[in-house]
C-alpha positions in Angstrom: 131.0 -29.6 36.7 129.2 -26.9 34.7 130.9 -23.6 35.1 128.7 -20.5 34.8 130.3 -17.1 34.1 129.6 -14.3 36.4 127.6 -12.3 33.8 125.4 -15.4 33.1 125.0 -16.1 36.8 123.9 -12.5 37.4 121.4 -12.7 34.6 119.9 -16.0 35.9 119.5 -14.5 39.4 118.3 -11.1 38.4 121.2 -9.3 40.1 124.2 -7.3 38.9 127.6 -8.8 37.9 129.1 -6.9 40.9 126.7 -8.6 43.3 127.9 -12.0 42.1 131.5 -10.9 42.4 130.9 -9.7 46.0 129.4 -13.2 46.7 132.6 -14.8 45.4 134.8 -12.3 47.4 132.9 -12.9 50.7 132.7 -16.7 50.3 129.0 -17.0 49.6 129.9 -18.6 46.2 133.2 -20.4 45.4 135.2 -18.5 42.8 136.5 -20.6 39.9 138.1 -19.9 36.5 136.8 -21.2 33.2 139.0 -22.3 30.3 139.6 -18.7 29.2 140.5 -17.6 32.7 137.3 -15.7 33.4 135.7 -15.7 36.8 133.0 -18.4 37.1 130.9 -20.3 39.6 129.8 -23.9 39.8 126.4 -24.5 38.3 125.2 -26.7 41.2 126.4 -24.2 43.8 124.7 -21.4 41.9 121.4 -23.4 41.8 121.6 -24.1 45.5 122.2 -20.4 46.2 119.3 -19.5 43.9 117.0 -21.7 46.0 118.2 -20.0 49.2 117.4 -16.6 47.6 114.0 -17.7 46.6 112.9 -18.6 50.2 109.9 -16.5 51.1 110.4 -13.9 53.8 108.8 -14.6 57.1 105.3 -13.3 57.5 105.7 -10.6 60.3 102.1 -11.0 61.2 102.3 -14.8 61.1 98.8 -14.8 59.6 99.7 -17.0 56.6 98.7 -16.0 53.1 96.8 -17.3 50.2 98.4 -18.7 47.1 97.9 -15.4 45.3 100.1 -13.6 47.8 103.3 -15.7 47.5 105.3 -13.9 44.9 108.1 -11.7 46.2 108.5 -8.7 43.9 107.3 -5.3 42.9 103.9 -4.4 41.5 104.8 -2.4 38.4 101.3 -1.8 37.0 97.6 -2.3 37.8 94.8 -1.9 35.3 91.3 -2.4 36.9 87.7 -2.0 35.9 84.6 -2.8 37.9 85.0 -6.6 37.7 88.5 -7.6 36.7 92.0 -6.3 37.1 95.4 -7.0 35.5 98.4 -6.8 37.9 101.9 -6.7 36.6 104.8 -7.7 38.9 108.6 -7.8 38.5 109.8 -10.8 40.4 113.6 -10.8 40.0 114.3 -11.2 36.3 110.7 -12.4 35.7 107.7 -10.3 34.6 104.5 -11.8 35.9 101.1 -10.7 34.7 98.1 -11.8 36.8 94.4 -11.5 36.1 92.2 -11.4 39.1 89.0 -9.8 40.4 89.0 -6.1 41.2 87.9 -7.0 44.7 91.1 -9.1 45.3 93.2 -6.1 44.1 91.5 -3.8 46.6 92.3 -6.2 49.4 
């Protein structure tokens, strides 16, 4: 069993240490102790929880979406000219930069 410390688990999931501690307090994750006595979680359980967190939210309009609309995150920057655009997103701990047509950005 691979034990992951709370700080590492938080970094992997893009949340705060306190959030991971709350998950262990409320039973979402099973609290364990590593060799040095620090709070940790099981790596497999953490991976399973990460998959649950990564589920896409339901489409309220139930209209479906294209592949380009499947990232859950915040748009942090858009640079566009007449033909192309660069869109920067923050998806959890990941920064995603996408190049697309300016028309797609306007949609």
